[in-house]
Steps between C-alpha positions, in 0.01 A plus 500: 500500500771745397468726197729259313312193380766349270876488556696388193859375529765431241723212611868523410665801659173612663336234716783247460856582603762308300222261402397426860179577687605651833327451832427873503316470169300197617386681815401802294292289257322333790426840653359634174280195457379526858407865449289414194740627232511273194859398422595472131832377359591656163808339352680427176543143624260236379301283740761229518765733637295688760615379846246248635421708810395789275251278319325421826169669591639530851726784386374608158160561341587532129790441262589704192768298319705514179490881494121500500421208269332309782268611783390238753391470861768343716447125483223537241430485128588797276255787469677624188769360270635694202748290307693517178346266244710248309493731196613800706773297664622384157509860376703601804747216451531573128607851601722380782677248282638789293681612815611152605265507799471225753163460672331399822126444454282518810143376520304377800754363747737379228816641344587369153862515384677388184713192550733613219571854621354538849468842655673526833217510748464754778544353846126535565418267210629200692164507680310432179415187304754517218468315171736497204410487132719373217435822309248779508346370179388194699343720766326727249352194328315405818126580499537662844803714405492839668660704774413729789847651473812445290850600606719579199875562504673600172839347430668842508425742782538802272201380292258477789369854460435444129324172571276664761413785266403263221293283736314809622449624141333169411194610696411159642729505802569678827876528558663545839793371704856594582846351556510345153169321556235629262160386623214471250129468573196551281410856405329701773613275783674658796489488877292815477240355263466198730461722807234703319309179419525370856397829662196514272408143592522588870334841456791678667574859394847616404525712816475184713796329330865524609771353274856415600767447232863563420557468126389634164244224441323612818428844353188365328346460848522873563189615305281251687620567855429789733854473631816359340768421758858391426815411698801731489695267270225497234574574136533870402169488313317342796650759738387782271142367489469421871263669740714375787855365530557278803779322683289191572211377287356276777509785752338742254231248407427435866410867533200429278349300788475796738126543551240387750516148358871519423614576857466137602699394193769756580531373857551148366802628309 
């Protein structure tokens, strides 16, 4: 086996190009799996919006979804779920309502939207099981109310920074996101915290982990990976934190397979 035992990939802008899984990426994932490297997807998407092929054990070993709220083997039951409780979700919405926020609530494979003021869904959300609620009061009254991740968009763009600051100051939430989509998870949840948990479960040291990302929410992976690798069009913060900047993520990841066991995998490429 190579020195790398876990390869972690962000999806949008890293492994996926314009939302699509390329043939080059599929061949690379197969090569990594064949060489004995565990493949981990680490995404802000929830389970319902991860492309079906990337939930298959044929290509992927583990999924980190909703910015770290969920860790699960591909095709299996969760190893860890860290969700906002109904009370925490109510507190978040009480704050968001002051800013005229609209919400998308993700849990499991389902996206909940308000029927009265629905949030425009990202293109990827069309993969999920979507349900509407008459009002968020109805949802919060449910005994199973909760969320892996909430997307919040204030009515006025100029108030987004203030909303984020107040959500962070609350102390119960982790705040991330960009492009007018503030993403909220429970405090302490990140892709990095999920990777730390998974690596401990698998008894894999930091030096044997390589992480690939392109955006600010991938920076939390950096402390738990021996190498942090980004494409040239990554965010300024990701570029500044990178150990390596590459033209092609699949080609760079394939290089991890070069070893006595990896030579066969490389030839299959």
